[in-house]
Structure formats: structure tokens, C-alpha cells
Z-matrix of the N, CA and C atoms (Angstrom, degrees):
N
C 1 1.440
C 2 1.498 1 110.07
N 3 1.324 2 120.81 1 -45.27
C 4 1.466 3 129.15 2 -178.14
C 5 1.578 4 108.81 3 -56.90
N 6 1.293 5 114.92 4 -51.02
C 7 1.405 6 119.18 5 -175.32
C 8 1.583 7 113.99 6 -62.08
N 9 1.411 8 116.04 7 -35.77
C 10 1.302 9 119.85 8 -179.11
C 11 1.524 10 113.29 9 -74.08
N 12 1.275 11 120.33 10 -11.88
C 13 1.476 12 125.29 11 178.73
C 14 1.547 13 111.23 12 -94.43
N 15 1.204 14 120.28 13 -4.29
C 16 1.514 15 120.09 14 -173.10
C 17 1.466 16 109.43 15 -65.58
N 18 1.364 17 118.09 16 -36.84
C 19 1.506 18 121.33 17 -177.77
C 20 1.485 19 114.47 18 -68.00
N 21 1.405 20 115.69 19 -24.33
C 22 1.465 21 117.15 20 -179.31
C 23 1.593 22 109.54 21 -123.12
N 24 1.338 23 116.01 22 27.40
C 25 1.417 24 122.43 23 179.02
C 26 1.500 25 114.53 24 -54.75
N 27 1.275 26 123.96 25 -31.96
C 28 1.413 27 130.25 26 -174.42
C 29 1.574 28 107.13 27 -82.33
N 30 1.290 29 117.61 28 3.73
C 31 1.528 30 115.52 29 172.79
C 32 1.591 31 103.56 30 -101.98
N 33 1.390 32 111.49 31 170.00
C 34 1.496 33 116.77 32 177.69
C 35 1.540 34 112.28 33 -70.73
N 36 1.319 35 115.33 34 -35.12
C 37 1.537 36 118.45 35 -179.38
C 38 1.477 37 105.04 36 -68.23
N 39 1.369 38 118.56 37 -46.98
C 40 1.461 39 121.32 38 -175.05
C 41 1.481 40 113.03 39 -61.16
N 42 1.354 41 120.10 40 -45.96
C 43 1.444 42 121.57 41 176.64
C 44 1.530 43 111.40 42 -61.59
N 45 1.367 44 114.22 43 -44.89
C 46 1.495 45 116.93 44 -179.88
C 47 1.459 46 113.70 45 -60.04
N 48 1.264 47 116.81 46 -45.28
C 49 1.537 48 123.22 47 176.78
C 50 1.456 49 110.39 48 -65.02
N 51 1.322 50 123.59 49 -37.90
C 52 1.436 51 123.57 50 -178.96
C 53 1.495 52 112.63 51 -70.33
N 54 1.355 53 119.73 52 -44.37
C 55 1.477 54 118.95 53 177.80
C 56 1.502 55 110.03 54 -73.57
N 57 1.276 56 120.49 55 -27.07
C 58 1.461 57 120.62 56 173.01
C 59 1.386 58 112.76 57 -65.12
N 60 1.406 59 121.35 58 -35.43
C 61 1.416 60 123.50 59 171.70
C 62 1.471 61 114.95 60 -66.40
N 63 1.273 62 115.00 61 -30.48
C 64 1.472 63 115.69 62 172.48
C 65 1.460 64 112.04 63 -71.27
N 66 1.281 65 118.90 64 -37.14
C 67 1.462 66 120.50 65 173.39
C 68 1.456 67 117.05 66 -61.66
N 69 1.366 68 114.19 67 -37.21
C 70 1.450 69 122.21 68 -178.04
C 71 1.514 70 107.34 69 -65.75
N 72 1.328 71 125.08 70 -32.94
C 73 1.479 72 131.06 71 176.15
C 74 1.539 73 106.49 72 -51.67
N 75 1.384 74 117.12 73 -38.79
C 76 1.539 75 115.56 74 -168.33
C 77 1.632 76 103.09 75 -106.90
N 78 1.213 77 121.09 76 -16.17
C 79 1.523 78 119.86 77 176.30
C 80 1.477 79 107.87 78 -137.44
N 81 1.249 80 126.12 79 104.14
C 82 1.430 81 128.10 80 -178.17
C 83 1.476 82 113.16 81 -68.06
N 84 1.328 83 117.03 82 -15.69
C 85 1.525 84 118.73 83 174.76
C 86 1.433 85 118.44 84 -80.52
N 87 1.366 86 117.13 85 -6.72
C 88 1.476 87 120.72 86 178.59
C 89 1.548 88 108.34 87 -67.43
N 90 1.346 89 105.99 88 128.28
C 91 1.576 90 114.73 89 -179.67
C 92 1.524 91 111.61 90 -105.96
N 93 1.354 92 112.88 91 116.05
C 94 1.555 93 114.20 92 175.95
C 95 1.567 94 114.01 93 -50.82
N 96 1.261 95 117.86 94 -34.64
C 97 1.439 96 118.55 95 -177.27
C 98 1.550 97 110.22 96 -73.02
N 99 1.409 98 115.26 97 -39.02
C 100 1.367 99 115.46 98 -179.68
C 101 1.602 100 112.47 99 -68.99
N 102 1.381 101 108.87 100 -36.22
C 103 1.529 102 111.40 101 178.42
C 104 1.529 103 109.97 102 -63.68
N 105 1.303 104 117.20 103 -41.29
C 106 1.556 105 116.96 104 176.19
C 107 1.468 106 113.16 105 -59.04
N 108 1.416 107 115.06 106 -43.59
C 109 1.467 108 117.33 107 -179.86
C 110 1.505 109 114.25 108 -62.76
N 111 1.319 110 114.52 109 -40.22
C 112 1.442 111 118.61 110 179.50
C 113 1.451 112 116.48 111 -71.53
N 114 1.418 113 118.39 112 -33.57
C 115 1.481 114 125.09 113 166.61
C 116 1.486 115 111.93 114 -62.94
N 117 1.333 116 121.13 115 -39.39
C 118 1.465 117 121.77 116 178.58
C 119 1.563 118 107.24 117 -66.54
N 120 1.396 119 120.21 118 -39.31
C 121 1.358 120 117.55 119 179.21
C 122 1.467 121 115.64 120 -66.30
N 123 1.408 122 117.32 121 -36.15
C 124 1.426 123 121.59 122 175.25
C 125 1.475 124 112.12 123 -63.61
N 126 1.435 125 116.97 124 -39.48
C 127 1.487 126 123.53 125 -175.80
C 128 1.543 127 106.54 126 -67.07
N 129 1.375 128 120.26 127 -28.75
C 130 1.418 129 121.46 128 -178.18
C 131 1.598 130 109.44 129 -74.69
N 132 1.298 131 117.51 130 -21.15
C 133 1.389 132 122.37 131 -178.19
C 134 1.498 133 112.40 132 -84.23
N 135 1.342 134 117.87 133 -19.57
C 136 1.499 135 124.75 134 -171.66
C 137 1.475 136 109.08 135 -109.61
N 138 1.278 137 117.62 136 105.39
C 139 1.455 138 126.31 137 172.59
C 140 1.460 139 112.68 138 -130.00
N 141 1.405 140 115.80 139 154.84
C 142 1.421 141 120.12 140 177.10
C 143 1.486 142 110.34 141 -175.19
N 144 1.331 143 112.94 142 161.45
C 145 1.427 144 118.15 143 179.69
C 146 1.567 145 118.57 144 -91.94
N 147 1.390 146 112.03 145 -10.07
C 148 1.437 147 115.49 146 178.67
C 149 1.538 148 111.67 147 -143.83
N 150 1.351 149 115.11 148 154.81
C 151 1.538 150 114.67 149 -174.43
C 152 1.426 151 112.62 150 -60.72
N 153 1.365 152 122.46 151 -39.44
C 154 1.493 153 120.41 152 -179.63
C 155 1.412 154 109.87 153 -68.10
N 156 1.438 155 126.89 154 -36.49
C 157 1.386 156 122.62 155 175.24
C 158 1.494 157 113.42 156 -72.07
N 159 1.281 158 117.38 157 -32.47
C 160 1.519 159 124.06 158 174.08
C 161 1.551 160 106.90 159 -56.65
N 162 1.287 161 116.86 160 -50.15
C 163 1.422 162 120.55 161 -177.33
C 164 1.521 163 112.73 162 -64.92
N 165 1.233 164 121.23 163 -36.02
C 166 1.379 165 129.72 164 176.81
C 167 1.605 166 109.69 165 -64.54
N 168 1.337 167 112.70 166 -47.92
C 169 1.444 168 117.95 167 -178.81
C 170 1.512 169 111.39 168 -69.58
N 171 1.367 170 115.43 169 -36.17
C 172 1.622 171 119.51 170 177.24
C 173 1.396 172 107.39 171 -64.91
N 174 1.445 173 121.80 172 -39.07
C 175 1.418 174 120.67 173 179.27
C 176 1.492 175 112.88 174 -66.87
N 177 1.423 176 117.94 175 -38.19
C 178 1.431 177 124.03 176 175.23
C 179 1.591 178 110.41 177 -57.89
N 180 1.228 179 111.64 178 -51.88
C 181 1.535 180 116.76 179 -177.14
C 182 1.515 181 110.99 180 -60.91
N 183 1.341 182 114.49 181 -53.39
C 184 1.439 183 120.41 182 -173.26
C 185 1.689 184 114.65 183 -66.45
N 186 1.303 185 110.74 184 -50.30
C 187 1.430 186 115.51 185 -168.09
C 188 1.582 187 109.15 186 -92.54
N 189 1.392 188 119.63 187 -40.01
C 190 1.394 189 123.47 188 -173.76
C 191 1.642 190 109.85 189 -86.94
N 192 1.347 191 113.56 190 -48.85
C 193 1.472 192 114.44 191 -173.81
C 194 1.539 193 110.23 192 -83.85
N 195 1.302 194 116.91 193 -46.27
C 196 1.595 195 120.93 194 -173.81
C 197 1.520 196 107.95 195 -87.74
N 198 1.367 197 120.80 196 -16.63
C 199 1.455 198 120.60 197 177.77
C 200 1.446 199 113.70 198 75.59
N 201 1.410 200 121.48 199 21.13
C 202 1.562 201 120.87 200 169.08
C 203 1.469 202 111.29 201 -47.00
N 204 1.331 203 113.45 202 140.29
C 205 1.520 204 116.36 203 176.54
C 206 1.584 205 101.34 204 -152.33
N 207 1.274 206 108.61 205 165.46
C 208 1.554 207 117.91 206 171.22
C 209 1.512 208 107.45 207 -81.87
N 210 1.211 209 117.79 208 -159.14
C 211 1.506 210 121.37 209 178.14
C 212 1.511 211 105.46 210 -77.67
N 213 1.413 212 119.53 211 108.89
C 214 1.430 213 120.92 212 -171.07
C 215 1.534 214 109.12 213 -89.65
N 216 1.370 215 119.26 214 -1.38
C 217 1.410 216 121.88 215 178.10
C 218 1.545 217 108.32 216 -84.45
N 219 1.315 218 118.77 217 -22.57
C 220 1.451 219 120.55 218 -178.79
C 221 1.570 220 105.08 219 -143.78
N 222 1.350 221 112.79 220 91.60
C 223 1.513 222 118.56 221 -176.54
C 224 1.558 223 114.80 222 -49.08
N 225 1.228 224 117.15 223 -32.39
C 226 1.519 225 117.14 224 -174.24
C 227 1.468 226 109.70 225 -68.18
N 228 1.317 227 119.12 226 -8.89
C 229 1.524 228 121.28 227 -178.73
C 230 1.613 229 109.33 228 -100.91
N 231 1.238 230 119.35 229 5.08
C 232 1.476 231 122.78 230 -175.29
C 233 1.484 232 103.82 231 -72.54
N 234 1.345 233 117.17 232 131.27
C 235 1.504 234 122.03 233 -179.03
C 236 1.480 235 104.92 234 -101.79
N 237 1.303 236 122.09 235 115.26
C 238 1.432 237 120.86 236 179.33
C 239 1.476 238 110.56 237 -152.38
N 240 1.335 239 116.61 238 -171.37
C 241 1.487 240 117.53 239 176.73
C 242 1.459 241 112.67 240 -65.62
N 243 1.264 242 120.12 241 163.35
C 244 1.450 243 127.50 242 174.38
C 245 1.467 244 110.47 243 -65.85
N 246 1.342 245 122.23 244 -16.28
C 247 1.407 246 120.90 245 -173.08
C 248 1.583 247 109.96 246 -120.27
N 249 1.395 248 120.36 247 43.21
C 250 1.312 249 125.54 248 171.97
C 251 1.506 250 113.14 249 65.41
N 252 1.359 251 120.67 250 40.67
C 253 1.401 252 129.76 251 177.11
C 254 1.640 253 109.04 252 56.10
N 255 1.365 254 114.56 253 28.75
C 256 1.451 255 116.74 254 176.66
C 257 1.605 256 102.93 255 -105.26
N 258 1.368 257 112.73 256 150.34
C 259 1.408 258 119.21 257 176.72
C 260 1.508 259 106.38 258 -79.91
N 261 1.409 260 116.08 259 135.91
C 262 1.391 261 115.50 260 175.49
C 263 1.572 262 107.47 261 -136.57
N 264 1.288 263 119.70 262 150.04
C 265 1.322 264 124.55 263 178.74
C 266 1.575 265 113.49 264 -75.00
N 267 1.387 266 114.60 265 163.57
C 268 1.504 267 118.57 266 179.55
C 269 1.537 268 107.95 267 -57.49
N 270 1.340 269 114.92 268 -42.16
C 271 1.495 270 115.02 269 -177.26
C 272 1.461 271 112.25 270 -61.25
N 273 1.488 272 114.17 271 -37.63
C 274 1.451 273 114.85 272 178.40
C 275 1.418 274 115.48 273 -63.48
N 276 1.364 275 118.02 274 -36.73
C 277 1.419 276 125.95 275 177.47
C 278 1.638 277 109.51 276 -57.76
N 279 1.301 278 111.05 277 -48.71
C 280 1.438 279 115.98 278 -179.82
C 281 1.543 280 113.61 279 -62.84
N 282 1.385 281 112.65 280 -36.86
C 283 1.477 282 117.21 281 -179.54
C 284 1.480 283 107.94 282 -64.04
N 285 1.417 284 120.61 283 -47.79
C 286 1.321 285 123.43 284 174.74
C 287 1.420 286 121.74 285 -58.67
N 288 1.359 287 116.38 286 -35.71
C 289 1.459 288 121.79 287 175.28
C 290 1.488 289 109.16 288 -68.33
N 291 1.304 290 114.61 289 -46.04
C 292 1.527 291 115.74 290 -179.72
C 293 1.563 292 111.95 291 -62.92
N 294 1.333 293 115.70 292 -35.35
C 295 1.453 294 119.34 293 174.66
C 296 1.532 295 111.69 294 -60.13
N 297 1.393 296 114.72 295 -45.55
C 298 1.299 297 117.17 296 178.96
C 299 1.462 298 119.34 297 -67.40
N 300 1.289 299 117.00 298 -21.73
C 301 1.429 300 125.28 299 175.86
C 302 1.486 301 114.62 300 -89.33
N 303 1.413 302 116.89 301 12.59
C 304 1.389 303 122.03 302 -175.90
C 305 1.481 304 116.88 303 67.22
N 306 1.215 305 117.73 304 31.07
C 307 1.419 306 122.55 305 179.45
C 308 1.463 307 124.51 306 80.01
N 309 1.312 308 114.02 307 6.53
C 310 1.454 309 125.01 308 175.77
C 311 1.552 310 112.71 309 -53.46
N 312 1.251 311 115.10 310 145.14
C 313 1.480 312 117.89 311 179.18
C 314 1.568 313 109.23 312 -71.28
N 315 1.312 314 120.70 313 131.16
C 316 1.532 315 125.75 314 -179.44
C 317 1.567 316 104.80 315 -93.92
N 318 1.295 317 110.51 316 160.78
C 319 1.509 318 117.27 317 173.20
C 320 1.446 319 109.70 318 -55.74
N 321 1.306 320 117.31 319 163.87
C 322 1.526 321 124.48 320 179.06
C 323 1.646 322 104.41 321 -52.52
N 324 1.303 323 106.45 322 132.64
C 325 1.627 324 114.26 323 -179.48
C 326 1.473 325 103.23 324 -74.22
N 327 1.377 326 114.02 325 127.48
C 328 1.390 327 126.00 326 167.53
C 329 1.524 328 112.16 327 -157.69
N 330 1.321 329 117.41 328 158.65
C 331 1.474 330 119.82 329 -170.89
C 332 1.454 331 111.61 330 -67.66
N 333 1.349 332 121.72 331 -13.02
C 334 1.444 333 121.87 332 177.98
C 335 1.441 334 115.94 333 -70.89
N 336 1.422 335 114.96 334 -28.68
C 337 1.415 336 124.16 335 176.06
C 338 1.540 337 112.83 336 -58.79
N 339 1.333 338 116.63 337 -42.59
C 340 1.517 339 124.98 338 178.03
C 341 1.424 340 106.59 339 -109.48
N 342 1.390 341 112.29 340 94.82
C 343 1.512 342 118.81 341 -179.12
C 344 1.463 343 109.04 342 -90.29
N 345 1.396 344 115.00 343 150.82
C 346 1.418 345 121.26 344 173.36
C 347 1.429 346 105.99 345 -73.92
N 348 1.397 347 114.52 346 138.41
C 349 1.416 348 128.24 347 177.26
C 350 1.608 349 113.25 348 -61.09
N 351 1.272 350 118.68 349 133.19
C 352 1.374 351 120.07 350 168.77
C 353 1.507 352 116.65 351 -74.29
N 354 1.326 353 122.56 352 164.70
C 355 1.412 354 118.45 353 179.53
C 356 1.448 355 111.80 354 -63.58
N 357 1.436 356 116.56 355 -36.36
C 358 1.442 357 121.94 356 176.45
C 359 1.519 358 111.03 357 -51.15
N 360 1.338 359 109.64 358 -45.95
C 361 1.522 360 115.78 359 -172.00
C 362 1.606 361 109.66 360 -70.63
N 363 1.380 362 112.21 361 -35.29
C 364 1.434 363 115.71 362 174.82
C 365 1.610 364 112.08 363 -63.77
N 366 1.233 365 115.55 364 -42.40
C 367 1.473 366 119.06 365 -179.72
C 368 1.542 367 108.14 366 -67.40
N 369 1.295 368 117.01 367 -42.99
C 370 1.491 369 116.98 368 173.64
C 371 1.466 370 115.39 369 -55.37
N 372 1.325 371 116.61 370 -43.78
C 373 1.425 372 124.18 371 176.24
C 374 1.436 373 110.36 372 -59.91
N 375 1.361 374 118.75 373 -48.41
C 376 1.480 375 121.11 374 -175.82
C 377 1.569 376 106.66 375 -62.59
N 378 1.314 377 119.51 376 -46.62
C 379 1.568 378 121.82 377 178.98
C 380 1.413 379 107.11 378 -60.31
N 381 1.313 380 125.02 379 -44.32
C 382 1.476 381 122.45 380 179.10
C 383 1.541 382 110.11 381 -58.55
N 384 1.351 383 114.34 382 -49.42
C 385 1.484 384 116.77 383 -179.10
C 386 1.491 385 114.95 384 -56.94
N 387 1.506 386 113.40 385 -41.04
C 388 1.414 387 118.42 386 -177.62
C 389 1.530 388 106.11 387 -70.06
N 390 1.269 389 121.01 388 -34.85
C 391 1.499 390 122.48 389 179.37
C 392 1.567 391 109.02 390 -65.36
N 393 1.209 392 117.65 391 -37.77
C 394 1.516 393 119.55 392 178.68
C 395 1.529 394 108.46 393 -68.66
N 396 1.315 395 119.71 394 -45.58
C 397 1.366 396 118.09 395 179.80
C 398 1.535 397 113.15 396 -67.49
N 399 1.248 398 122.16 397 -35.39
C 400 1.380 399 126.34 398 173.71
C 401 1.550 400 111.31 399 -62.93
N 402 1.325 401 116.51 400 -39.73
C 403 1.384 402 122.89 401 178.89
C 404 1.592 403 109.53 402 -58.88
N 405 1.286 404 114.77 403 -46.18
C 406 1.460 405 122.56 404 -175.64
C 407 1.470 406 105.49 405 -63.85
N 408 1.350 407 116.14 406 -37.31
C 409 1.539 408 117.77 407 -177.12
C 410 1.445 409 113.28 408 -89.25
N 411 1.462 410 116.42 409 9.33
C 412 1.522 411 122.58 410 177.05
C 413 1.570 412 110.81 411 50.33
N 414 1.370 413 113.10 412 61.52
C 415 1.517 414 118.42 413 179.59
C 416 1.530 415 108.18 414 -122.06
N 417 1.261 416 118.17 415 73.82
C 418 1.469 417 118.10 416 -168.97
C 419 1.478 418 113.90 417 -71.41
N 420 1.349 419 122.66 418 -21.88
C 421 1.503 420 119.18 419 172.46
C 422 1.581 421 110.90 420 -66.79
N 423 1.330 422 111.86 421 -43.44
C 424 1.469 423 114.29 422 -179.77
C 425 1.512 424 111.73 423 -63.17
N 426 1.321 425 112.90 424 -37.85
C 427 1.520 426 120.26 425 -179.27
C 428 1.600 427 107.97 426 -61.47
N 429 1.313 428 111.07 427 -41.06
C 430 1.478 429 114.29 428 178.05
C 431 1.522 430 112.10 429 -63.35
N 432 1.329 431 116.15 430 -41.48
C 433 1.438 432 119.95 431 179.64
C 434 1.546 433 112.50 432 -65.85
N 435 1.385 434 118.45 433 -38.73
C 436 1.354 435 118.90 434 176.23
C 437 1.573 436 113.09 435 -68.19
N 438 1.360 437 115.59 436 -41.99
C 439 1.427 438 117.90 437 173.84
C 440 1.504 439 114.35 438 -55.02
N 441 1.417 440 114.97 439 -37.47
C 442 1.567 441 113.84 440 174.06
C 443 1.426 442 117.01 441 -60.33
N 444 1.444 443 115.44 442 -34.69
C 445 1.406 444 121.39 443 173.50
C 446 1.461 445 112.64 444 -65.03
N 447 1.282 446 119.17 445 -40.22
C 448 1.491 447 126.74 446 -176.24
C 449 1.585 448 104.18 447 -70.59
N 450 1.247 449 121.03 448 -37.11
C 451 1.347 450 124.78 449 -179.99
C 452 1.623 451 111.31 450 -64.11
N 453 1.334 452 112.92 451 -46.23
C 454 1.517 453 119.46 452 169.99
C 455 1.423 454 111.85 453 -54.87
N 456 1.328 455 120.96 454 -43.20
C 457 1.356 456 121.61 455 -177.94
C 458 1.610 457 111.61 456 -68.67
N 459 1.301 458 119.10 457 -44.82
C 460 1.499 459 122.49 458 176.81
C 461 1.499 460 110.24 459 -58.41
N 462 1.311 461 117.31 460 -41.86
C 463 1.480 462 120.56 461 -179.00
C 464 1.494 463 112.17 462 -60.60
N 465 1.280 464 112.80 463 -46.58
C 466 1.534 465 121.23 464 -175.97
C 467 1.597 466 108.30 465 -68.12
N 468 1.239 467 124.74 466 -24.69
C 469 1.375 468 124.82 467 -176.00
C 470 1.492 469 106.58 468 -119.40
């Protein structure tokens, strides 16, 4: 299922099916149809007039109302924003980068510097995080399976 979605990965259906295929590897009871229905239900709950408000509402629905969390048994495996799941503005991002660089001047601030990740980049990040978690759990067979998926992703792009 993962391989068949590579050609349409940059669509919402493509990424949904690809990450569902990853989930199926770890839980054979995952149903692609049920995942799609649940995501549709979540999408119906999240509406807004602006991207920033939409992000805030999505965060509220996913994390506060539905209780989404990372791996709560091992906090260092939680996958989240770089700023503790808090919404930050572009200027705050630049301020934090500048602080981390010891106050050095950054290139001119524009939205092209902080690009929105592609679906391929999100899937690659997901696979990397899963590999890290499996490494900590000492699961070499599962690591090999995830690496095969990553190889398919690399070859396609």
C-alpha cells in the first residue's frame, strides 16, 4: 500500500494512505477505511478563517479534546514542534534562531526562508522518528522494514 501511494504522496489522500500503510506494519488491525472516516470527522470539527487560527483550532481538537500524544512512556520519543507544541510566529522563530546563533545577524527575514514541509518531507521525518524509537527498543527487524520504506521514498524523489 505504501509503494502504491508514492506517485500521489503530495495529495491529502496519498499521504493519508501512505502513513496508514506504515501504521498497518505495526498493527494489522488498522483499517484504512476507518482511518479515513476518523480523519474526515476530525476535519469537520476544525474550521477557521485564517491559517494561524486554523492551526490553533487543530491543536485544540487533536491534543486537548481528542488527547493525541506522542509515546508517553518514553518522553524523549515524543514527536512535536520544536517549541513544545506551542504556536509561535515567524518573528519568534527568527528570534530563537538568532539567539541560538549567539546573536549573529540572519539573512533578510522572508517567508521563503521558513518553507512549509512537503508531504514527502513529513513522511521522511515520520520514518526517521519511528526508526529512532525502534532503535531505542532494540527492534532490528522493524528497523529494517522502516528502512525499506525510506529507501522507496528516496528512490521516488
